Each structure stands twice: as C-alpha cells, then as structure tokens.
C-alpha positions in Angstrom: 53.5 -40.1 -13.7 56.0 -42.4 -15.7 55.3 -45.7 -16.4 57.6 -48.5 -15.0 57.9 -51.9 -16.7 59.1 -55.1 -15.5 61.9 -57.3 -17.3 59.3 -59.6 -18.4 56.9 -56.9 -20.0 60.0 -55.4 -21.8 61.0 -58.8 -22.9 57.6 -59.2 -24.3 57.5 -56.0 -25.7 60.8 -56.3 -27.7 60.8 -59.8 -28.5 64.2 -60.0 -26.5 64.7 -62.6 -23.9 65.3 -61.6 -20.4 68.8 -63.2 -20.8 69.3 -61.1 -23.8 68.0 -57.8 -21.8 70.2 -58.4 -18.8 73.2 -58.8 -21.2 72.3 -55.7 -23.1 72.4 -53.8 -19.6 76.0 -55.8 -18.8 77.9 -54.8 -21.8 76.7 -51.3 -22.0 73.7 -51.4 -24.8 71.5 -49.9 -22.0 72.3 -47.1 -19.5 71.9 -48.9 -16.1 68.3 -49.7 -15.3 66.7 -48.3 -12.3 66.0 -50.6 -9.5 62.9 -51.0 -7.3 63.6 -51.5 -3.5 63.4 -55.1 -3.9 66.1 -54.8 -6.4 64.1 -55.5 -9.5 64.5 -53.7 -12.8 62.1 -51.1 -13.6 62.2 -50.1 -17.2 60.8 -46.8 -18.6 59.2 -46.3 -22.0 62.3 -44.8 -23.5 64.1 -47.8 -22.4 61.7 -49.9 -24.7 62.2 -47.3 -27.5 65.9 -47.5 -27.6 65.7 -51.4 -27.3 63.3 -51.7 -30.3 65.8 -49.4 -32.4 68.7 -51.8 -31.1 66.7 -54.7 -32.1 66.2 -53.1 -35.7 69.9 -52.6 -35.8 70.8 -56.1 -34.8 68.2 -57.8 -37.1 69.6 -55.9 -40.0 72.8 -57.4 -39.4 74.7 -54.8 -37.5 77.4 -56.5 -35.2 77.2 -56.1 -31.6 80.3 -54.3 -31.6 78.9 -51.5 -33.9 75.8 -51.6 -32.0 77.9 -50.9 -28.7 79.8 -48.1 -30.4 76.8 -46.4 -31.4 75.3 -46.8 -27.8 78.6 -45.5 -26.5 78.2 -42.2 -29.0 74.6 -41.6 -27.9 75.6 -41.9 -24.2 78.9 -40.2 -24.2 78.4 -37.3 -27.0 74.4 -36.5 -26.9 75.1 -33.3 -28.5 77.4 -34.8 -31.4 75.3 -36.6 -34.0 77.9 -36.6 -37.1 79.5 -39.9 -35.9 76.2 -41.5 -35.2 75.0 -40.4 -38.7 78.1 -41.8 -40.5 77.6 -45.1 -38.6 74.2 -45.6 -39.6 74.6 -44.5 -43.3 77.5 -47.1 -43.6 75.1 -49.7 -41.9 72.5 -48.7 -44.5 74.7 -49.4 -47.3 75.3 -52.7 -46.2 71.9 -53.4 -45.6 71.1 -52.1 -49.1 73.8 -54.4 -50.7 72.3 -57.5 -48.7 68.9 -56.5 -49.9 70.1 -56.5 -53.6 71.8 -59.9 -52.9 68.5 -61.2 -51.4 66.7 -59.8 -54.3 69.1 -61.5 -56.8 68.4 -64.9 -54.9 64.9 -64.4 -55.1 65.0 -63.9 -58.9 66.6 -67.3 -59.4 64.2 -69.0 -57.0 61.3 -67.5 -58.9 63.2 -68.7 -62.2 63.3 -72.2 -60.7 59.6 -72.0 -59.8 59.0 -71.2 -63.5 61.2 -73.8 -64.9 59.1 -76.3 -62.6 55.8 -75.0 -63.9 57.0 -75.3 -67.4 58.3 -78.8 -66.8 54.7 -79.6 -65.2 52.9 -78.1 -68.2 54.9 -80.4 -71.0 54.7 -83.4 -68.7 58.5 -83.7 -68.3 60.9 -84.3 -65.2 63.9 -82.7 -63.9 66.5 -85.5 -63.6 69.4 -83.7 -65.0 70.2 -80.0 -63.5 72.2 -79.3 -66.5 69.4 -78.3 -68.4 68.2 -75.9 -65.4 71.7 -74.2 -66.0 70.8 -73.7 -69.6 67.3 -72.6 -68.7 68.7 -70.1 -65.9 71.1 -68.6 -68.6 68.3 -68.2 -71.1 66.0 -66.7 -68.7 68.6 -64.4 -67.2 69.6 -63.4 -70.7 66.0 -62.8 -71.7 65.5 -60.4 -68.5 68.6 -58.2 -69.3 67.5 -57.6 -73.0 64.2 -56.5 -72.0 
C-alpha cells in the first residue's frame, strides 16, 4: 500500500508553503496531483522526493523558469538525460561561482574581525575607515604571498 500525504504534511516535510505547493502544481513543476473523492490532494512519497529536489534547485539560485524547463524535460523526455545533465552542469557552475564569491566575502569579513581584534588589543578605535582599506590591502597581500 502506498502512502498518501495531505498538502499540510507535504508542506511540513518540504518547507514549502501550501500556497507554493499549489503554485508548483499550477505551473507544471509537479505532475497533476491525485485527488481523493472529496477533492483533497493526495501526494505520494515520490512527489515529496521530487519537491525536495526542486527546493534544492531553488535554494541554490536556479530561476523558476529553469526549474520549469528541467521539470518539462523530465516529464516530456523521460528516457533522455543529456539535456537534463547539461542544464544541471550549467547550474552547478553558477553555484560554484557563487560559492567562490561568498568565500571571498567571508575572507573580507574575517579580516575585518581580525582588524577589530587587533584594535582591541592595542586599545585603539576605528574612527577612520581609510585605515581599514590599508589594513585590508596589507592582509590580502600577505595571503597572496603565503
């Protein structure tokens, strides 16, 4: 016997709102969901797994139009994986680039924290950010030369 889940249960399992679940079905990200005799949606475990993957795509910055294209490829060409793989590879590169940018931002934040710790140690304040620019340039030069 297959398990059936209510829209509320699926919302809780996936972190999506009930409104988002209805929207995903409306725009074709989900295949039409089976209905009980009373008209209530009955989701399957497979629906939940699919939604969890879609959430991962969205949370990694894939635009809804690309997610829709991926979902269309899955449904319209179930035996063809090349286009899906290429779409995911392109997305993966964008995610990697974003991670690199975030890593660079994190390094600057870490340097600012180190700068503040240094100022606390020597008992000085940071009333002029020009000194921060000098500190940042020196710290980045030190990292490059290591």
